[in-house]
C-alpha positions as CSV (number, residue, x, y, z in Angstrom):
1,M,51.4,112.6,-33.0
2,K,51.3,114.6,-29.7
3,K,54.1,115.9,-28.3
4,Y,54.6,114.6,-24.3
5,K,55.9,116.2,-21.4
6,I,56.5,113.1,-20.5
7,Q,59.2,110.1,-21.7
8,L,59.5,106.2,-21.4
9,T,62.5,104.6,-21.2
10,A,63.4,101.2,-20.5
11,L,64.0,100.0,-16.5
12,S,67.2,98.2,-16.3
13,E,66.7,94.4,-14.2
14,K,69.2,95.6,-11.8
15,D,66.1,98.5,-10.9
16,L,63.2,96.2,-10.5
17,G,63.8,96.2,-6.3
18,L,63.1,100.0,-6.1
19,A,60.2,99.6,-9.1
20,Y,58.9,97.1,-5.9
21,L,59.6,99.7,-3.3
22,S,57.3,102.3,-5.4
23,F,54.6,99.8,-6.2
24,K,54.6,99.2,-2.5
25,D,54.4,102.2,-1.5
26,A,51.6,103.6,-4.0
27,L,49.5,100.2,-3.8
28,Y,50.1,99.9,0.2
29,D,46.6,101.1,1.4
30,V,44.7,100.6,-1.2
31,S,45.6,96.4,-1.0
32,V,45.1,96.7,2.7
33,A,41.8,98.2,2.9
34,A,40.5,95.7,-0.2
35,F,42.0,92.4,1.2
36,G,45.5,93.1,2.8
37,W,49.3,92.3,2.1
38,D,51.1,89.1,2.7
39,E,54.4,90.9,1.4
40,T,55.9,87.2,0.6
41,F,53.4,86.7,-2.0
42,Q,53.6,90.7,-3.5
43,H,57.0,89.8,-3.6
44,G,57.3,87.3,-5.3
45,R,54.4,88.3,-7.7
46,F,55.3,91.1,-8.4
47,M,59.4,89.2,-9.6
48,K,57.5,86.9,-11.5
49,A,55.0,87.9,-12.8
50,Y,55.8,90.5,-15.4
51,E,59.3,90.5,-17.5
52,P,61.7,93.4,-17.4
53,E,61.6,94.4,-20.9
54,W,57.5,95.5,-19.7
55,F,58.9,98.5,-17.4
56,Y,59.4,101.6,-18.6
57,W,60.1,104.7,-16.7
58,I,58.4,107.6,-16.6
59,E,60.5,110.8,-17.0
60,H,59.9,114.3,-17.1
61,D,63.0,116.5,-17.6
62,S,65.7,113.7,-16.9
63,Q,64.1,112.9,-13.4
64,K,62.3,109.6,-13.0
65,V,58.9,110.6,-11.7
66,G,57.3,106.9,-12.0
67,Y,57.1,104.1,-13.3
68,T,55.2,101.9,-15.9
69,C,54.8,98.1,-17.3
70,F,52.7,96.9,-20.2
71,V,52.9,94.4,-22.9
72,S,52.1,94.4,-26.5
73,R,49.5,91.0,-26.8
74,Q,48.0,89.8,-30.2
75,N,44.6,92.5,-29.5
76,D,45.6,94.5,-27.2
77,I,48.1,96.5,-25.2
78,H,48.0,95.5,-21.9
79,V,48.9,97.8,-18.8
80,H,50.0,95.8,-15.6
81,L,51.0,98.8,-13.7
82,L,51.3,103.1,-13.5
83,I,52.9,103.8,-10.0
84,V,53.4,107.7,-10.0
85,D,55.6,108.6,-6.9
86,K,53.2,110.8,-4.3
87,K,55.4,113.6,-4.6
88,F,54.4,114.0,-8.9
89,Q,50.9,112.8,-8.6
90,G,49.0,115.6,-9.9
91,K,50.7,116.7,-12.8
92,G,49.4,114.9,-15.5
93,Y,51.8,112.2,-15.6
94,G,49.8,109.1,-15.7
95,K,47.4,110.8,-18.1
96,E,49.8,112.0,-20.8
97,T,51.6,107.7,-19.6
98,M,48.2,106.3,-20.8
99,E,48.4,108.7,-23.7
100,L,51.3,107.7,-24.9
101,I,50.7,104.0,-24.8
102,A,47.2,104.4,-26.1
103,E,49.2,106.3,-29.1
104,I,50.8,103.1,-29.5
105,A,48.2,100.9,-29.2
106,K,46.3,103.1,-31.7
107,A,49.5,102.3,-34.5
108,G,49.2,98.6,-34.2
109,N,45.4,98.8,-34.2
110,L,45.0,97.7,-30.2
111,D,42.8,97.9,-27.6
112,V,44.3,99.0,-24.2
113,T,43.7,96.9,-21.0
114,L,43.9,97.2,-17.4
115,S,42.9,96.1,-14.2
116,T,42.4,97.6,-10.9
117,L,41.7,97.9,-7.5
118,K,37.9,99.3,-7.4
119,N,38.7,101.1,-3.9
120,N,41.7,103.2,-5.5
121,T,39.7,105.8,-6.7
122,G,41.5,107.9,-8.3
123,A,42.9,105.6,-10.4
124,V,40.0,104.8,-11.5
125,K,38.2,108.1,-12.6
126,L,42.1,108.5,-14.3
127,Y,40.8,105.9,-16.6
128,E,37.7,106.2,-17.1
129,N,38.4,110.3,-18.1
130,L,40.6,109.2,-20.7
131,G,37.7,106.9,-22.2
132,Y,38.2,103.5,-20.2
133,K,35.3,101.5,-19.8
134,I,34.6,98.4,-17.3
135,T,34.0,95.6,-18.8
136,D,34.3,93.0,-16.0
137,Q,34.9,93.1,-12.4
138,D,35.0,90.8,-9.3
139,E,34.9,91.9,-5.8
140,Y,38.1,93.4,-5.4
141,F,39.0,94.4,-9.7
142,Y,38.0,95.5,-12.4
143,D,38.8,94.9,-15.7
144,M,39.0,98.3,-17.8
145,A,39.7,98.6,-22.3
146,L,39.4,101.9,-24.6
147,K,39.0,100.3,-27.9
148,G,41.6,101.2,-30.7
């Protein structure tokens, strides 16, 4: 098992409001460029679409650098969100988080799946560099998978 400089720790339900603000900060611009931003819709979806137990802080040296939201399903681990705070981007935290999730998936003989906005070019490049392949797409999103 690889030694990681990050660790994942469970996010408490009371932290979901803070997680939403980070989500908005990270994805507002790419969402507006793609299809706009409806605050009521985005906040409502965020609070209802994801279970609190799917959220994990990404920590480095006990400092929160972002979070991820993923769920293990029958055939895969689906990553709903990977949010690295802007001031910590470019330091490898997103890459390590995805590598750690892939390691968990591989241990269970599971694929890793996700969806990302097509115009979120940094995220698309990260996932492609990690070996993810586009499995489907629509006007705004790529569905991607890493085979376990």
